[in-house]
C-alpha positions as CSV (number, residue, x, y, z in Angstrom):
1,M,0.8,-51.4,15.7
2,N,-2.8,-50.8,16.8
3,A,-4.0,-52.6,20.0
4,P,-6.8,-55.1,19.3
5,L,-10.5,-54.1,19.9
6,D,-12.6,-56.9,21.4
7,I,-16.3,-57.0,21.8
8,V,-18.3,-58.8,24.5
9,V,-22.1,-59.0,24.6
10,L,-24.0,-59.7,27.9
11,D,-27.6,-60.7,28.2
12,A,-30.2,-59.1,30.5
13,K,-28.9,-61.1,33.5
14,G,-25.3,-60.3,32.8
15,A,-24.3,-63.7,31.4
16,L,-22.1,-64.0,28.4
17,A,-24.1,-64.0,25.2
18,Y,-21.3,-63.4,22.7
19,A,-17.6,-62.7,22.7
20,A,-15.0,-62.2,20.0
21,A,-12.7,-65.1,19.4
22,S,-9.7,-63.2,20.8
23,A,-11.6,-62.6,24.1
24,Q,-12.8,-66.2,24.5
25,G,-9.6,-68.1,24.7
26,S,-7.8,-65.6,27.0
27,G,-10.4,-65.4,29.7
28,L,-11.0,-61.7,28.9
29,A,-14.7,-62.3,28.2
30,E,-15.3,-63.8,31.6
31,A,-13.3,-60.9,33.2
32,V,-15.5,-58.4,31.4
33,A,-18.7,-60.2,32.5
34,A,-17.5,-60.2,36.1
35,H,-16.5,-56.6,35.8
36,M,-19.9,-55.5,34.5
37,K,-21.6,-57.2,37.5
38,G,-19.4,-55.2,39.9
39,P,-18.7,-51.4,40.1
40,G,-18.3,-51.2,36.3
41,R,-22.0,-51.8,35.7
42,D,-22.9,-48.2,36.5
43,R,-20.3,-46.6,34.3
44,R,-20.4,-46.2,30.5
45,I,-16.7,-46.1,30.4
46,S,-14.4,-47.9,32.9
47,T,-11.2,-49.8,33.3
48,L,-10.4,-53.3,34.3
49,A,-7.3,-55.4,34.7
50,H,-6.8,-59.0,33.4
51,A,-3.6,-61.1,33.2
52,G,-1.4,-58.1,34.0
53,Q,-2.9,-56.0,31.3
54,S,-5.1,-52.9,31.6
55,Y,-8.3,-52.5,29.5
56,V,-10.7,-49.7,28.8
57,A,-14.3,-50.9,28.5
58,V,-17.0,-48.8,26.8
59,S,-20.5,-50.2,27.3
60,G,-23.9,-49.4,25.8
61,P,-27.3,-50.9,25.2
62,A,-27.9,-53.5,22.4
63,R,-31.0,-55.3,21.1
64,D,-33.2,-57.5,23.3
65,N,-32.0,-55.8,26.5
66,M,-28.5,-56.9,25.9
67,T,-25.3,-54.9,26.8
68,A,-22.4,-54.6,24.3
69,V,-19.0,-53.9,25.7
70,L,-16.1,-52.7,23.6
71,V,-12.7,-53.6,25.2
72,H,-9.5,-51.9,24.3
73,A,-6.0,-52.9,25.7
74,E,-4.0,-50.0,27.1
75,D,-0.6,-49.6,28.6
76,N,-0.6,-49.9,32.4
77,S,0.9,-46.4,32.7
78,S,-1.6,-44.9,30.3
79,T,-2.9,-41.4,31.2
80,L,-6.2,-42.4,29.7
81,V,-6.5,-45.3,32.2
82,D,-5.6,-43.1,35.1
83,F,-8.2,-40.5,34.0
84,I,-11.0,-43.1,33.6
85,M,-10.1,-44.8,36.9
86,S,-10.1,-41.4,38.8
87,V,-13.1,-39.7,37.3
88,D,-16.5,-41.3,37.6
89,I,-18.0,-39.0,35.0
90,A,-15.3,-39.7,32.4
91,F,-17.8,-40.8,29.8
92,D,-19.9,-37.6,30.3
93,I,-16.7,-35.5,29.9
94,F,-15.8,-37.2,26.7
95,H,-19.3,-36.7,25.4
96,H,-19.2,-33.0,26.3
97,F,-15.9,-32.5,24.4
98,L,-17.3,-34.2,21.3
99,T,-20.7,-32.5,21.3
100,N,-20.1,-29.1,22.9
101,P,-22.1,-26.6,20.7
102,Y,-19.6,-23.8,21.6
103,E,-16.4,-25.6,20.7
104,G,-16.7,-27.7,17.5
105,I,-14.2,-30.5,16.9
106,T,-12.9,-31.9,13.6
107,V,-10.8,-35.1,13.5
108,V,-8.8,-36.3,10.5
109,D,-6.4,-39.2,10.1
110,R,-2.9,-39.1,8.8
111,E,-4.3,-39.0,5.2
112,A,-6.4,-35.9,6.1
113,V,-9.6,-38.0,5.8
114,L,-12.4,-36.8,8.1
115,R,-13.1,-39.3,10.9
116,Y,-15.3,-37.1,13.1
117,L,-17.2,-33.8,12.7
118,S,-19.0,-32.6,15.8
119,P,-22.8,-32.1,15.5
120,V,-22.5,-28.2,15.6
121,H,-20.2,-28.3,12.6
122,E,-22.3,-30.8,10.7
123,R,-25.2,-28.4,11.0
124,F,-23.1,-25.5,10.1
125,F,-21.9,-27.1,6.9
126,G,-25.3,-28.5,6.1
127,H,-24.5,-32.2,6.4
128,A,-26.6,-35.0,7.9
129,R,-25.2,-36.9,10.8
130,G,-22.1,-38.9,9.6
131,D,-22.4,-37.8,5.9
132,A,-19.0,-36.1,5.9
133,V,-17.1,-38.9,7.5
134,G,-14.7,-40.7,5.1
135,R,-14.3,-37.7,2.8
136,S,-11.2,-35.5,2.4
137,V,-11.3,-32.6,4.9
138,E,-10.5,-30.2,2.0
139,E,-13.8,-31.2,0.3
140,V,-15.9,-30.5,3.4
141,I,-14.2,-27.5,5.1
142,E,-13.1,-24.5,3.0
143,N,-9.8,-22.9,3.8
144,T,-8.8,-25.7,6.1
145,R,-5.2,-26.5,6.9
146,L,-5.8,-29.7,8.9
147,H,-4.3,-31.7,6.0
148,V,-1.1,-29.6,6.3
149,V,-0.9,-30.2,10.1
150,A,-1.5,-33.9,9.6
151,R,1.4,-34.0,7.2
152,N,4.0,-31.8,8.9
153,G,3.1,-32.2,12.6
154,V,3.3,-28.5,13.3
155,A,0.6,-27.1,15.5
156,E,-1.2,-23.9,14.5
157,I,-2.8,-22.1,17.4
158,G,-5.2,-19.1,17.3
159,Q,-5.4,-19.0,13.5
160,V,-8.2,-17.1,11.7
161,Q,-10.2,-19.1,9.2
162,E,-13.0,-18.1,6.8
163,M,-15.8,-20.6,6.5
164,R,-19.0,-20.0,4.6
165,D,-18.5,-16.2,4.9
166,V,-18.0,-16.5,8.6
167,T,-14.7,-15.8,10.3
168,R,-13.6,-18.2,13.1
169,V,-10.6,-18.6,15.2
170,V,-9.3,-22.2,15.5
171,N,-6.5,-24.4,16.9
172,R,-5.0,-27.1,14.7
173,V,-3.0,-29.7,16.6
174,P,-1.3,-32.9,15.3
175,I,-1.9,-36.2,17.1
176,L,1.1,-38.4,17.8
177,R,1.4,-42.1,18.7
178,D,4.8,-43.5,19.5
179,G,6.3,-40.4,18.0
180,E,4.5,-40.8,14.7
181,I,1.8,-38.5,13.3
182,V,-1.5,-40.4,13.2
183,G,-3.9,-37.5,12.6
184,A,-4.9,-34.0,13.6
185,I,-7.7,-32.2,15.5
186,G,-9.2,-28.9,14.6
187,R,-11.0,-27.0,17.4
188,V,-12.9,-23.7,17.3
189,M,-11.7,-21.4,20.1
190,F,-14.2,-18.5,19.7
191,K,-17.1,-17.8,17.5
192,A,-15.4,-14.8,15.9
193,P,-12.1,-12.9,16.1
194,E,-14.1,-10.0,17.5
195,E,-14.5,-12.0,20.7
196,V,-10.7,-12.5,20.8
197,H,-10.2,-8.8,20.3
198,E,-12.8,-8.0,23.0
199,L,-11.0,-10.4,25.4
200,S,-7.7,-8.7,24.5
201,R,-9.2,-5.3,25.0
202,Q,-10.5,-6.3,28.5
203,I,-7.1,-7.7,29.5
204,S,-5.4,-4.6,28.3
205,S,-7.9,-2.5,30.2
206,L,-7.4,-4.6,33.4
207,R,-3.6,-4.3,33.0
208,A,-3.9,-0.5,32.6
209,E,-6.1,-0.4,35.7
210,V,-3.6,-2.4,37.7
211,D,-0.8,-0.2,36.5
212,Y,-2.8,2.9,37.6
213,Y,-3.5,1.5,41.0
214,K,0.2,0.5,41.4
215,K,1.2,4.1,40.7
216,E,-1.5,5.4,43.0
217,L,-0.2,3.0,45.8
218,V,3.4,4.2,45.3
219,G,2.1,7.8,45.4
220,L,0.2,7.1,48.6
221,R,3.3,5.6,50.1
222,H,5.7,8.3,49.0
223,R,3.3,11.2,48.2
224,T,4.5,14.7,49.1
225,F,4.1,14.3,52.8
226,G,7.7,15.5,53.1
227,L,9.1,18.8,54.2
228,D,7.6,20.5,51.1
229,E,4.1,19.9,52.4
230,I,4.9,21.8,55.6
231,V,4.3,25.2,54.0
232,G,5.9,28.2,55.6
233,E,9.1,30.3,55.8
234,S,8.7,31.8,59.3
235,E,11.4,31.2,61.9
236,P,9.4,28.7,63.9
237,I,8.7,26.6,60.8
238,R,12.4,26.8,59.7
239,R,13.5,25.5,63.1
240,L,10.9,22.7,62.9
241,K,12.1,21.5,59.5
242,Q,15.7,21.6,60.7
243,D,14.8,19.4,63.7
244,I,12.9,17.0,61.5
245,R,15.9,16.5,59.2
246,K,18.1,15.7,62.3
247,V,15.6,13.4,64.0
248,A,14.2,11.5,61.0
249,P,17.3,9.2,60.3
250,L,17.6,8.3,64.0
251,D,15.6,5.2,64.9
252,V,14.2,6.7,68.2
253,P,10.7,7.4,69.3
254,V,9.4,10.9,68.5
255,F,6.7,12.8,70.3
256,V,5.0,15.6,68.3
257,S,3.2,18.1,70.4
258,G,1.0,20.9,69.2
259,E,-2.5,22.2,69.1
260,S,-5.3,20.5,67.2
261,G,-5.1,21.3,63.5
262,S,-1.5,22.6,63.6
263,G,-0.1,19.9,61.3
264,K,1.2,17.1,63.6
265,E,0.4,14.4,61.1
266,L,2.3,16.2,58.4
267,V,5.3,16.2,60.7
268,A,4.9,12.5,61.3
269,H,4.8,11.7,57.6
270,A,7.8,13.9,56.9
271,I,9.8,12.0,59.6
272,H,8.8,8.7,58.2
273,N,9.6,9.7,54.6
274,L,13.1,10.8,55.6
275,S,13.7,7.7,57.6
276,R,15.3,4.4,56.8
277,R,11.8,2.7,57.0
278,V,10.4,4.7,54.1
279,Q,10.1,1.5,51.9
280,R,7.0,0.5,53.8
281,P,3.9,2.7,54.3
282,M,3.5,4.4,57.7
283,V,0.5,3.1,59.7
284,V,-1.7,5.7,61.3
285,V,-4.0,5.3,64.2
286,N,-6.2,8.0,65.6
287,C,-6.6,7.0,69.2
288,G,-9.2,9.7,69.9
289,A,-11.5,8.4,67.2
290,L,-11.4,4.7,68.3
291,P,-14.2,3.5,70.7
292,A,-12.6,2.2,73.9
293,T,-14.0,-1.3,73.1
294,L,-12.1,-1.5,69.8
295,V,-8.7,0.0,70.8
296,E,-7.1,-3.3,71.6
297,S,-8.5,-5.2,68.6
298,E,-7.3,-2.4,66.3
299,L,-3.8,-2.3,67.8
300,F,-3.2,-5.9,68.6
301,G,-5.5,-7.6,66.1
302,Y,-7.6,-10.6,66.9
303,E,-8.0,-14.3,66.2
304,A,-11.0,-15.9,64.4
305,G,-14.0,-16.0,66.7
306,A,-12.3,-13.8,69.4
307,F,-15.6,-11.9,69.9
308,T,-19.0,-11.5,68.3
309,G,-18.7,-9.8,64.9
310,A,-15.1,-10.8,64.4
311,R,-14.0,-11.8,61.0
312,R,-13.9,-15.5,60.4
313,E,-10.3,-15.4,59.4
314,G,-9.2,-13.1,62.1
315,R,-7.4,-9.8,61.5
316,A,-3.9,-8.4,61.8
317,G,-3.6,-5.3,64.1
318,K,-1.7,-2.1,63.6
319,F,1.3,-3.4,65.4
320,E,1.7,-6.2,62.9
321,M,1.0,-3.9,59.9
322,A,3.7,-1.5,61.1
323,D,6.4,-4.1,61.4
324,R,9.6,-2.7,59.8
325,S,7.8,0.6,59.3
326,S,6.6,3.5,61.4
327,L,3.5,3.6,63.7
328,F,1.9,7.0,64.2
329,L,-0.4,7.1,67.2
330,D,-2.3,10.4,66.9
331,E,-4.2,11.7,70.0
332,I,-2.3,9.3,72.2
333,G,-3.5,11.3,75.2
334,D,-7.0,9.8,74.6
335,M,-5.8,6.2,74.9
336,P,-7.4,4.2,77.8
337,L,-5.1,3.4,80.8
338,E,-5.4,-0.3,80.4
339,T,-4.3,-0.1,76.8
340,Q,-1.4,2.2,77.8
341,V,0.0,-0.7,79.9
342,K,-0.1,-3.1,77.0
343,L,1.4,-0.5,74.6
344,L,4.3,0.0,77.0
345,R,5.0,-3.7,77.0
346,V,5.1,-3.8,73.2
347,I,7.4,-0.8,73.0
348,E,9.8,-2.4,75.6
349,S,9.9,-5.9,74.2
350,G,8.4,-5.8,70.7
351,G,6.2,-8.8,71.8
352,F,2.4,-9.0,71.9
353,E,-0.6,-11.3,71.5
354,R,-3.7,-11.0,69.4
355,V,-7.0,-10.7,71.2
356,G,-8.2,-14.2,71.8
357,S,-4.8,-15.8,71.2
358,N,-2.0,-17.1,73.4
359,R,0.6,-17.2,70.6
360,A,3.3,-14.6,71.1
361,R,4.1,-12.4,68.1
362,T,6.8,-9.8,67.6
363,T,7.0,-6.5,65.7
364,N,9.6,-3.9,65.1
365,F,8.3,-0.4,64.4
366,R,9.4,3.1,65.0
367,L,6.9,4.9,67.2
368,I,5.8,8.5,66.4
369,S,3.1,9.8,68.7
370,A,1.2,13.0,69.0
371,T,-1.4,14.8,71.1
372,N,-2.9,18.2,71.6
373,R,-3.4,17.5,75.3
374,D,-1.1,18.3,78.2
375,L,0.4,14.9,79.1
376,K,2.1,16.2,82.2
377,R,-1.2,17.4,83.5
378,L,-2.8,14.1,82.6
379,I,0.0,12.3,84.5
380,A,-0.7,14.5,87.5
381,E,-4.4,13.5,87.3
382,D,-3.5,9.8,86.9
383,E,-5.0,9.7,83.4
384,F,-1.7,8.9,81.6
385,R,1.2,6.7,82.7
386,A,4.4,8.4,83.5
387,D,6.5,5.4,82.4
388,L,4.8,5.4,79.0
389,Y,5.3,9.2,78.7
390,F,9.1,8.8,79.1
391,R,9.1,5.9,76.6
392,I,7.4,7.7,73.8
393,N,9.2,11.0,74.6
394,G,12.6,10.1,73.2
395,V,12.6,13.3,71.2
396,T,10.0,16.0,71.3
397,L,9.1,18.2,68.3
398,R,6.7,21.1,68.9
399,V,4.5,22.3,66.0
400,P,3.9,26.0,66.4
401,P,0.2,27.2,66.3
402,L,-0.8,29.3,63.4
403,R,-1.1,32.5,65.5
404,E,2.7,32.2,66.2
405,R,3.5,32.2,62.5
406,A,1.0,34.5,61.0
407,S,3.5,35.6,58.3
408,D,3.1,32.1,56.8
409,I,-0.7,32.6,56.2
410,P,-0.3,34.2,52.6
411,L,1.9,31.2,51.6
412,L,-0.6,28.7,53.1
413,V,-3.6,30.4,51.5
414,R,-2.0,30.4,48.0
415,H,-1.0,26.7,48.5
416,F,-4.6,25.8,49.5
417,V,-6.1,27.8,46.6
418,Q,-4.0,25.8,44.1
419,R,-4.7,22.4,45.7
420,I,-8.4,22.9,46.3
421,G,-8.8,24.5,42.9
422,Q,-7.4,21.3,41.2
423,R,-9.7,19.1,43.3
424,I,-13.0,20.9,42.9
425,G,-12.4,22.6,39.6
426,S,-12.7,26.1,40.9
427,S,-11.9,29.1,38.8
428,V,-10.3,31.0,41.7
429,R,-6.7,31.7,41.0
430,R,-5.9,34.8,43.1
431,V,-6.4,36.2,46.6
432,H,-6.9,40.0,47.2
433,P,-4.3,41.6,49.5
434,K,-7.1,42.9,51.8
435,A,-8.3,39.3,52.2
436,L,-4.9,38.2,53.2
437,D,-4.7,41.1,55.8
438,L,-8.0,39.9,57.2
439,L,-6.8,36.3,57.5
440,Q,-3.6,37.3,59.2
441,G,-5.6,39.2,61.8
442,V,-7.6,36.1,62.9
443,S,-6.6,34.1,66.0
444,W,-7.2,30.7,64.3
445,P,-8.0,28.5,67.3
446,G,-8.4,25.6,64.8
447,N,-5.0,26.5,63.3
448,V,-4.0,25.4,59.8
449,R,-6.9,23.0,59.5
450,Q,-9.4,25.7,60.2
451,L,-7.7,28.0,57.7
452,H,-7.9,25.3,55.0
453,H,-11.6,24.9,55.7
454,E,-12.2,28.6,55.5
455,V,-10.4,28.9,52.2
456,Q,-12.2,25.9,50.8
457,R,-15.6,27.3,51.8
458,A,-14.7,30.7,50.3
459,M,-13.7,29.1,47.0
460,I,-16.9,27.1,46.8
461,F,-19.1,30.2,47.1
462,A,-16.8,32.7,45.4
463,D,-18.3,34.4,42.3
464,G,-15.1,35.4,40.4
465,G,-11.5,34.3,39.9
466,E,-10.3,36.1,43.0
467,L,-11.0,35.7,46.7
468,T,-11.8,39.0,48.4
469,A,-12.4,40.0,52.0
470,R,-16.1,39.7,51.4
471,D,-15.7,36.0,50.7
472,F,-14.5,35.6,54.3
473,R,-17.2,37.8,55.9
474,A,-18.2,34.9,58.2
475,L,-14.8,35.3,59.8
476,E,-15.3,39.0,60.2
477,E,-18.5,38.4,62.0
478,A,-17.2,35.6,64.2
479,E,-14.1,37.3,65.5
480,P,-15.9,40.3,67.2
481,A,-18.5,38.0,68.6
482,A,-15.8,35.9,70.2
483,S,-14.4,39.1,71.7
484,V,-17.7,40.1,73.1
485,A,-18.3,36.7,74.6
486,A,-15.0,36.7,76.3
487,P,-14.2,40.3,77.6
488,A,-10.7,41.2,78.5
489,P,-10.2,40.2,82.2
490,V,-9.3,42.6,84.9
491,A,-5.7,42.2,86.0
492,G,-5.5,39.2,88.3
493,S,-9.1,38.2,87.7
494,A,-8.4,35.3,85.3
495,T,-5.4,33.4,84.0
496,I,-4.5,33.3,80.3
497,R,-5.6,29.7,80.1
498,Q,-9.0,30.6,81.5
499,T,-9.4,33.4,78.9
500,V,-8.4,31.1,76.0
501,G,-10.9,28.6,77.3
502,N,-13.6,31.2,77.4
503,V,-12.8,32.1,73.8
504,E,-13.0,28.5,72.7
505,L,-16.3,28.0,74.3
506,A,-17.7,31.1,72.7
507,L,-16.6,29.9,69.3
508,I,-18.1,26.5,69.9
509,R,-21.5,28.1,70.9
510,E,-21.5,30.2,67.8
511,A,-20.7,27.3,65.5
512,L,-23.4,25.2,67.2
513,E,-25.9,27.9,66.4
514,R,-24.8,28.2,62.8
515,H,-24.9,24.5,62.2
516,Q,-28.1,23.9,64.3
517,G,-26.3,21.6,66.7
518,N,-24.5,19.4,64.0
519,K,-21.4,18.5,66.0
520,K,-19.6,17.0,63.0
521,K,-19.8,20.2,61.0
522,V,-18.8,22.2,64.1
523,A,-15.7,20.2,64.6
524,E,-14.8,20.5,60.9
525,E,-15.3,24.2,60.9
526,L,-13.3,24.8,64.0
527,G,-10.6,22.3,63.0
528,I,-10.8,20.2,66.2
529,S,-11.5,16.6,66.8
530,R,-14.9,15.4,67.8
531,S,-13.5,13.9,71.0
532,Y,-12.1,17.3,71.9
533,L,-15.4,19.0,71.0
534,Y,-17.3,16.6,73.3
535,K,-14.9,17.4,76.1
536,K,-15.6,21.1,75.7
537,L,-19.3,20.5,75.5
538,G,-19.0,18.7,78.9
539,E,-17.3,21.7,80.3
540,M,-20.1,23.9,79.0
541,A,-22.7,21.7,80.6
542,S,-20.9,21.8,83.9
543,R,-20.8,25.6,83.9
544,A,-24.5,25.9,83.0
């Protein structure tokens, strides 16, 4: 049974001017008048309570500056009452739903008689305001099924409907009261099915993109940074791979020694990918590339507002990111002494604090470290802590320089030709034997990294599908120049280390001239880090 609808009219001063008979005897009219003088006066739709009953009041202007209030009784637990009580703009929201030009609404009763047609649909069907109300929905809207939904109570969602030669996508939903069907609502979802298809296309595109990046992430985590990426069949490389297989499953620190560009990072990745921590990506930190002022914040992380320029939400450091994984500290010989002390503490206890925080945190990572510097000499010069050295040096793996495994150069060159060709779209597929002979005769101070750069540069400027000795003429010119700059010492006049140092400085001078002082290009060409280049430039300046 429908709840009664009462009307109360108030004059300009808020006094009772008229009330329905049912509202007069119960005191409801007086309650409405009092309500409209209180907080309810500023709301077009509001709720009030009287005699243990909740009411919904809808007010509006009437003639002679009077206010008419329609009052409807509702259950105390009604969701409608809760909504109106909680939302000050409830009337505006209802108005939006009923008049929204982008989502037309059609309402029918249980007999499929139109009770409401939104303004956008009235204009669409060519009706004046209110003209369609009271007519059968089938007479007004072609191809409608609202009468079916009002009869069987089965919702129809996302259905295509042709109306006046226009295709729309609609929802048809039955309206129930006390478990009985009392009507149905039709609502336009989109202007046309093409928009649905476009949304579907966009969602499919986004899903495909997400799937692609998921695969890329898996590839980055488990890409071929295993033993296969360490190219070579020479005896030094065979021994290195055997050592990696033995060490990788053991959860002990590993120290990788070797010259710059020899492939220490590849060894670190191979160790990680053969370890029990492979499920999480290895975290890599190049200590030589970090400014001294940022080393601690990068390793330990920082709290919000720890320093000027810090992120508002703070940031996790590499120690946290490497938890239950591996942490590779490359160029650890360049780490500042004060940071070495804190690193030692983390390795020993697993505990640390973010910069700007007093809260203790813990982490559990497997440490892999590397450097091209002589740590024993640094210890003697008080530039590296001996206790840290023994902590990181659980097992030492030495990566041989390229000059000690020249027999691997043909394999490396062919490997690079294939990889670089795929990346840059080069037509080069072969390498002439004389070119390989030339490359095997170079000393390669920059090791495998330098070889890679030389092959890449040759492929970029090559004219045909084969690399020849002519494509490496820059190497032919550089090698003799290095020899002239560093003449063979008379017995006893210089140590091997001094001679190698002279060759390095000569190569650096030549590269500086070729690149007009561009230190970044010099470091890339020679396969050395910029920190190492600056160190050598300092030596050159001291000798001048």
